[in-house]
KENUMAR-662223 format. One record per residue: residue in three letters; residue number from 1; x, y, z of N, C-alpha, C, O in turn. Coordinates in Angstrom, 2 decimals, decimal comma. Each point is the difference from the previous one (the first is absolute). Example, Ala and Ser with C-alpha at 12.3 -4.5 7.8 and 13.67 -1.06 7.14 Angstrom:
<pts>
(pt "ALA" 1 (13,19 -5,69 7,80) (-0,89 1,19 0,00) (0,90 1,20 0,00) (1,04 -0,02 0,66))
(pt "SER" 2 (-1,39 1,07 -1,38) (0,82 1,19 0,06) (-0,77 1,09 0,73) (0,51 1,11 0,17))
</pts>
This chain:
<pts>
(pt "MET" 1 (0,84 -1,17 0,00) (-0,84 1,17 0,00) (0,89 1,24 0,00) (1,07 0,01 0,61))
(pt "LYS" 2 (-1,53 1,03 -1,30) (0,71 1,27 -0,05) (-0,83 1,06 0,69) (-1,23 -0,01 -0,06))
(pt "ALA" 3 (1,91 0,93 0,71) (-0,65 1,18 0,56) (0,60 1,21 -0,70) (1,22 0,17 -0,05))
(pt "ILE" 4 (-2,08 0,67 -0,48) (0,43 1,24 -0,63) (-0,40 1,14 0,92) (-1,18 0,24 0,25))
(pt "VAL" 5 (2,18 0,46 0,26) (-0,21 1,10 0,94) (0,34 1,30 -0,71) (1,10 0,17 -0,51))
(pt "ASN" 6 (-2,06 0,74 0,47) (0,22 1,34 -0,55) (0,02 0,98 1,16) (-0,95 0,08 0,78))
(pt "VAL" 7 (2,04 0,68 -0,67) (0,18 0,97 1,08) (0,05 1,38 -0,65) (0,71 0,22 -0,98))
(pt "PHE" 8 (-1,48 0,71 1,55) (-0,07 1,34 -0,57) (-0,24 1,01 1,10) (-0,54 -0,33 1,06))
(pt "LEU" 9 (0,95 1,56 -1,31) (-0,17 1,06 0,99) (-1,48 0,31 0,21) (-0,79 -0,06 -0,94))
(pt "LYS" 10 (0,44 0,38 2,17) (-1,38 0,40 0,30) (-0,34 1,28 -0,75) (0,88 0,75 -0,41))
(pt "ALA" 11 (-2,17 -0,52 0,24) (-0,48 1,10 -0,84) (0,54 1,36 0,44) (0,31 0,82 -0,87))
(pt "GLY" 12 (-0,17 -0,54 2,13) (0,43 1,31 0,46) (1,50 0,20 0,05) (0,46 1,09 0,35))
(pt "VAL" 13 (0,30 -2,10 -0,69) (1,47 0,07 0,10) (0,58 0,46 -1,34) (-0,33 -0,55 -1,05))
(pt "LEU" 14 (1,20 1,56 1,09) (0,64 0,51 -1,21) (0,86 -1,08 -0,64) (0,84 -0,61 0,66))
(pt "ASP" 15 (-1,07 0,37 -1,94) (0,75 -0,99 -0,76) (0,98 0,73 -0,91) (-0,32 0,29 -1,16))
(pt "SER" 16 (1,52 0,02 1,66) (0,97 0,77 -0,78) (0,46 -0,75 -1,24) (0,25 0,61 -1,03))
(pt "GLN" 17 (-0,13 -1,92 1,12) (0,38 -0,80 -1,17) (-1,10 0,05 -1,06) (0,28 0,12 -1,19))
(pt "GLY" 18 (-1,52 -0,20 1,63) (-1,13 0,11 -0,93) (-0,03 1,36 -0,67) (-0,27 0,10 -1,20))
(pt "LYS" 19 (0,54 0,96 1,97) (0,03 1,35 -0,57) (1,10 0,12 -1,05) (-0,20 0,63 -1,04))
(pt "ALA" 20 (1,38 -1,22 1,30) (1,10 0,04 -0,96) (-0,38 -0,73 -1,29) (0,30 0,47 -1,09))
(pt "VAL" 21 (-0,94 -1,62 1,21) (-0,43 -0,76 -1,18) (-1,05 0,80 -0,76) (0,03 0,06 -1,23))
(pt "HIS" 22 (-0,96 0,55 1,95) (-1,05 0,81 -0,63) (0,63 1,14 -0,80) (-0,39 0,26 -1,14))
(pt "HIS" 23 (1,35 0,42 1,74) (0,69 1,11 -0,68) (0,72 -0,52 -1,26) (-0,06 0,64 -1,05))
(pt "ALA" 24 (0,73 -1,77 1,17) (0,72 -0,56 -1,15) (-0,96 -0,39 -1,12) (0,30 0,20 -1,18))
(pt "LEU" 25 (-1,45 -0,77 1,53) (-0,99 -0,36 -1,02) (-0,52 1,24 -0,71) (-0,18 0,00 -1,22))
(pt "ASN" 26 (-0,07 1,06 1,99) (-0,43 1,26 -0,63) (1,07 0,54 -0,94) (-0,32 0,51 -1,07))
(pt "SER" 27 (1,57 -0,63 1,47) (1,11 0,46 -0,85) (0,07 -0,79 -1,31) (0,46 0,52 -1,01))
(pt "LEU" 28 (-0,92 -1,76 1,05) (-0,02 -0,85 -1,19) (-1,31 0,12 -0,78) (-0,30 -0,83 -0,85))
(pt "GLN" 29 (-0,47 1,87 1,17) (-1,25 0,31 -0,71) (-1,15 -0,96 0,33) (-0,96 -0,09 -0,76))
(pt "PHE" 30 (1,04 -0,61 1,89) (-1,13 -0,80 0,47) (-0,82 0,85 0,96) (-0,01 -0,24 1,20))
(pt "SER" 31 (-0,67 1,23 -1,75) (-0,70 0,98 0,82) (-1,35 -0,50 0,51) (-0,65 0,70 0,79))
(pt "ASN" 32 (0,20 -1,87 -1,22) (-1,28 -0,52 0,45) (0,09 -0,74 1,34) (-1,02 -0,49 0,49))
(pt "VAL" 33 (2,20 0,41 0,11) (0,17 -0,65 1,30) (-0,28 1,02 1,10) (0,68 1,02 0,09))
(pt "GLU" 34 (-1,68 -1,30 0,74) (-0,38 0,94 1,06) (0,87 -0,12 1,24) (0,34 1,01 0,62))
(pt "ASP" 35 (0,00 -2,23 -0,24) (0,77 -0,21 1,23) (0,73 -1,33 -0,10) (-0,44 -0,90 -0,73))
(pt "VAL" 36 (1,52 0,76 1,46) (0,77 -1,25 0,02) (0,31 -0,33 1,45) (0,46 0,86 0,76))
(pt "ARG" 37 (-0,69 -2,09 -0,38) (0,38 -0,52 1,31) (0,90 -1,20 -0,26) (-0,34 -0,87 -0,80))
(pt "VAL" 38 (1,47 0,80 1,47) (0,95 -1,08 -0,19) (0,00 -0,87 1,26) (0,04 0,51 1,12))
(pt "GLY" 39 (-0,08 -1,81 -1,33) (0,03 -0,94 1,12) (0,97 -1,12 -0,30) (0,89 0,12 -0,84))
(pt "LYS" 40 (-1,08 -1,22 1,55) (0,85 -1,17 -0,25) (-0,85 -1,26 0,04) (-1,02 -0,05 0,68))
(pt "GLN" 41 (1,46 -0,95 -1,41) (-0,67 -1,28 -0,02) (0,96 -1,07 0,48) (1,14 -0,07 -0,46))
(pt "ILE" 42 (-1,61 -0,76 1,38) (0,80 -1,09 0,56) (-0,73 -1,30 -0,30) (-1,17 -0,14 0,35))
(pt "ILE" 43 (1,85 -0,80 -0,99) (-0,61 -1,28 -0,33) (0,67 -1,07 0,87) (1,21 -0,19 -0,05))
(pt "LEU" 44 (-2,03 -0,48 0,82) (0,49 -1,03 0,92) (-0,48 -1,37 -0,47) (-1,19 -0,19 -0,26))
(pt "LYS" 45 (2,10 -0,77 0,16) (-0,39 -1,38 -0,28) (-0,12 -0,69 1,34) (0,96 -0,10 0,76))
(pt "LEU" 46 (-2,16 -0,38 -0,46) (-0,28 -0,58 1,31) (-0,09 -1,52 -0,06) (-0,47 -0,57 -0,98))
(pt "ASN" 47 (0,91 -0,06 2,03) (-0,14 -1,43 0,16) (-1,19 -0,24 0,92) (0,15 -0,49 1,12))
(pt "GLU" 48 (-1,32 0,86 -1,61) (-1,22 -0,06 0,81) (-1,17 -0,30 -0,91) (-0,09 0,56 -1,10))
(pt "THR" 49 (-0,80 -1,44 1,52) (-1,16 -0,34 -0,81) (-1,29 0,58 0,57) (-0,99 0,13 -0,72))
(pt "ASP" 50 (0,98 0,22 1,98) (-1,18 0,57 0,64) (-0,04 1,51 -0,24) (0,86 0,73 0,48))
(pt "LYS" 51 (-1,87 -0,26 -1,24) (-0,07 1,42 -0,37) (-0,16 0,90 1,22) (0,60 1,08 0,05))
(pt "GLU" 52 (-1,39 -1,50 0,91) (-0,19 0,83 1,20) (1,31 0,16 0,78) (0,31 1,10 0,46))
(pt "LYS" 53 (0,43 -2,17 -0,32) (1,30 0,05 0,69) (0,98 0,86 -0,78) (0,73 0,81 0,58))
(pt "ALA" 54 (-0,71 -1,00 -1,90) (0,91 0,78 -0,85) (-0,33 1,49 0,12) (0,91 0,82 0,14))
(pt "MET" 55 (-2,18 -0,46 -0,19) (-0,40 1,40 0,11) (0,39 0,57 1,35) (0,47 1,14 0,10))
(pt "SER" 56 (-0,66 -1,92 0,94) (0,38 0,43 1,35) (1,51 0,23 0,10) (0,45 1,00 0,56))
(pt "ASP" 57 (0,31 -1,94 -1,10) (1,47 0,11 0,04) (0,50 1,21 -0,78) (0,85 0,74 0,48))
(pt "VAL" 58 (-1,38 -0,54 -1,68) (0,45 1,11 -0,83) (-0,42 1,33 0,61) (0,76 0,98 -0,07))
(pt "THR" 59 (-1,93 -0,92 0,66) (-0,43 1,21 0,68) (0,97 0,34 1,13) (0,37 1,16 0,17))
(pt "LYS" 60 (0,04 -2,16 0,59) (0,97 0,21 1,08) (1,34 0,48 -0,57) (0,63 0,89 0,58))
(pt "MET" 61 (-0,20 -1,46 -1,70) (1,23 0,43 -0,65) (-0,07 1,48 -0,38) (0,95 0,76 0,19))
(pt "CYS" 62 (-2,10 -0,36 -0,74) (-0,18 1,39 -0,40) (0,03 0,93 1,21) (0,65 1,04 -0,03))
(pt "GLU" 63 (-1,35 -1,42 1,07) (-0,07 0,84 1,21) (1,36 0,11 0,69) (0,34 1,05 0,56))
(pt "ASP" 64 (0,44 -2,13 -0,59) (1,27 -0,04 0,72) (1,20 0,51 -0,81) (0,95 0,53 0,57))
(pt "LEU" 65 (-0,99 -0,70 -1,90) (1,21 0,27 -0,78) (-0,24 0,67 -1,35) (0,66 0,99 -0,32))
(pt "LEU" 66 (-1,58 -1,50 -0,45) (-0,09 0,39 -1,41) (-0,57 1,40 -0,24) (0,32 0,64 -1,00))
(pt "ALA" 67 (-1,15 -0,17 1,92) (-0,61 1,33 -0,16) (0,21 0,82 1,26) (-0,05 -0,53 1,12))
(pt "ASN" 68 (0,27 1,81 -1,30) (0,03 0,93 1,12) (-1,43 0,51 0,16) (-0,40 0,95 -0,67))
(pt "THR" 69 (-0,35 -1,58 1,54) (-1,44 0,25 0,07) (-0,37 1,40 0,51) (-1,17 0,37 -0,01))
(pt "VAL" 70 (2,15 0,40 0,45) (-0,27 1,39 0,38) (-0,28 0,83 -1,25) (-0,88 0,85 0,00))
(pt "ILE" 71 (1,65 -1,11 -1,08) (-0,15 0,80 -1,22) (-0,38 -0,82 -1,23) (-0,24 0,57 -1,06))
(pt "GLU" 72 (0,17 -1,90 1,18) (-0,29 -0,84 -1,16) (-1,20 -0,91 0,25) (-0,25 -0,44 1,12))
(pt "ASP" 73 (-0,47 0,19 -2,18) (-1,06 -1,03 -0,04) (0,51 -1,15 -0,85) (1,01 0,12 -0,69))
(pt "TYR" 74 (-1,72 -1,24 0,75) (0,39 -1,14 -0,81) (-1,22 -0,83 -0,38) (-1,02 0,02 0,69))
(pt "THR" 75 (1,15 -0,74 -1,78) (-1,01 -0,98 -0,38) (0,70 -1,34 -0,17) (1,20 -0,05 -0,31))
(pt "ILE" 76 (-1,94 -1,01 0,52) (0,54 -1,37 -0,15) (-0,92 -0,77 -0,94) (-1,22 0,01 0,14))
(pt "GLU" 77 (1,83 -0,67 -1,12) (-0,74 -0,88 -0,89) (0,67 -1,37 0,05) (1,21 -0,12 -0,21))
(pt "LEU" 78 (-1,99 -0,90 0,48) (0,51 -1,37 -0,01) (-0,36 -0,66 -1,32) (-1,16 0,02 -0,42))
(pt "VAL" 79 (2,16 -0,60 -0,24) (-0,24 -0,69 -1,28) (0,63 -1,37 0,02) (-0,09 -0,74 -0,98))
</pts>
């Protein structure tokens, strides 16, 4: 089983990397882009068959290490 974790800044947190990408896209004449938010994706290969246990474990991983929950949110998808 794989877990796909997407980590991104919370809505109220300034995303300076996103702003830089947005500016660069505008410089390249992509003026139809309104906003850019940059995050990270972490793909975990799990040795687990129970989806509930896997979700619980990955949630704990996110809370303890993978995301800074003060300024970041995350989503988890099990595949």
